[in-house]
N, C-alpha and C positions, 0 to 999 in steps of 0.2 A: 225571451223576454227580458231586456236588461233594465234593473231599474236604475231611475237615481237615485244621486245620493240626500239623504235626509238634513237635510240644515238646521242646525237645535240655536235655537235663541231664544234668552230670556223670557219668562212668563211677563207682560208687564201687570194685570192685572191681581193684583193686591190676594184675593180670595182665591182662585184657579191658581195658583202658586202655592198657599199649606194647600189645598188637597193635591194637588199631584206630588206635592214633598211627601205627605202621608202616604198616599198610596207607594210612590216606588220605595221611601223608607221602610215600609213594613216586607216590602215584595224583593230588596235588597237584604234585609234582615233574613230572612227567608233562605234566600239562595244562600246566605254567606253560612247557616245550620245545615242545611240540602250539603253540601262541599265540607265542609268538618263531616259528618257521618258516612258520606256514602265514602271518598276514596281517606279516611283516617286522615286528615290534613289539621294540622293547627291554625285556624283559621281567627283571627282577631280584625275586629272591625269599628269603626270611629266613625261618629257623624255629630257634627257641628250646624244647628241648624241655624238659618238666619237670623232671629234672636240669637244665639250664642248654647241654646238647651245642646244636653249634649245624652244622644244614642250609642248606644256601644252591643258593643255581640263579643266573647271569646269563647272560644271550644273549651279552652282548661283555664287560665290564669290571664288576664290582660298583665297583668305587670311582670309577668313571667314572660310571657310574649313580648311587649315590647323592646324588655331589657336584651332578649332574641333579637329581636332588631335590631336592637343602637348594637349591640355587638357583631353583628353581620356588617350591618354599616363601617364599623370604625375598621374589620378586619378588609373590608373593600377597596380601604381608603388606604388603608398602610399596602395595600397591594397594588391600588392604582401609583401611588408615592413612588415606591422602590423600582415600578415598571418606568416609573417618570427619571425619576434615581440612574440606574442602570443605562435608560437613551442621549443619558447625561455623560454620562461616565465612557461609554463606545463613541460619542461625537466628539469627544476630547481623545482621549485616545487613536481615533479615526486624523484627528489634526497634530497629534505626535506622530505617527506614522507617516501623514503623508510630509511632513518637514521632514524626516529622515530620511523618507526617501528621496526627494526631492536634494539635500547633502551628497550622497551615494551617486546619485546622477549627475552631481557638477564634478564630484571625486573623481569617476571614471571616464570622463570625458579628457578630465585636466592628466590621468595616468595617459593618454592615450592621445596625447598631445596635440589635444584642441582645446583652446582658451587658456592659455599656461601667458596670450600676454598683460594679465590683468594683475600674474603673482607675480607676489614680493619674492626677496630672498631665500626668507626663513620658510616660506610655505613648498620652494623648488627644492630644497633642500632636500626639507623631510619625508617631499615625493621623492626622492632621490636612494633618500637610506630607505625606504619602505620597497620600493623595488628590487633594491640591492638585495635587502632581505625577504624580497619571495623570490629572487631566481639562485637565491641558495637555498632556500629550502624544494623549489622546484627540480633541482640539480643533485641536490639529498633523495629526494623520492626518484629520480632517476637512475641513480647512482643504486640505489635498493633495485630497482625491478631488473634494470639489468642480472644484478648479481641473482636473484631468485631465479631468473631466464638459464641464466649460464647452468645455475643446479637441477633444473631439469634436465634438460640436453644434457648435463653429465650423467645425470643419472637414469635417462633413455639408452646412452650409448650404452653403459654397462649390462644394463637388463639385452637390448641386441647384441654386446662384447658374449654375454653368456647362450644366450640363444645360439650365435651362430658358432664355438665351441660344444654346444650339446651336438648340435647335428653333424658338425665335422664326424665325430666322433660315433655317432649312429653309422653314419653312410662308410667308417672308415672299416667299422665291424661289419658291418652289412660284404662286402665287397675281397677283406679278407680270404683269399684261396686256400684248400682242401691241402694240403699236405701231403696228408700220410694215401688219399685217392691218388692225387696226382704224380705221385712215385709207385703205387701200382700200376696205371699206368702205364709211364714209362719201363716198369722193365720187360726182359725182351726175353722170350721162351731159350731155353739151352739147348736145344735143335739149331733153334737158329744161329745158336751161338758155335755149336761144333759145326756146321753146311757153314759157315761164314769164314771159319781155322780150315776145312780142308777143301775150300776151293776156292787159295787165296790162289791169283794172278798175275807173276809179274810182268811190267811188259819196260822196256830197255831200247832204246836210242842211239842209234848205231850213225855215223857220217861215214862215207866209205865203201870199199867192203869187208860184207860181211863174216866177220870172222870164224875160224874154223873151228870149232867147242871137241 
């Protein structure tokens, strides 16, 4: 069940209003005391009646609590003021940056050859000088990159040549014949040499009649 919102309004009857004030005031003072005891809170309550009579409650010292409240309000005011000032500064900075961006975009369009019809001779001459300076810097950087790339390639070539020489030397060492072993294999036994000497055959070719020996 949803209860409807109770509408409060001023009590028209003076007597009833005074009785209600007395009851609610005592109840409010009691709640303030209970809050300070149960929650260990610093509570200060000030009530002025319709006739200007003062009723108050303070868990510690009323003046000290009021002074603390004033300091708190002052700090909040400074923080809010500082925040507002920072907001204004940021807005102002954003406007400056927006104008700078607009100027840069206009300059970029002009450097690309657009919207140069309204440029004066001085502006065109200044743009030309800036372009030549930029082109010079670009060429200098390009030459530097080429030089660095050449140095890297030369260093790589040196490493490859050294590796190739090392591999060639290793391959030649492996392919070198065993001279002593080959010579031993090429030796002909003495018996074979004597056989060849004794068995030499002499053949001659004659044309015509065979000569009588």
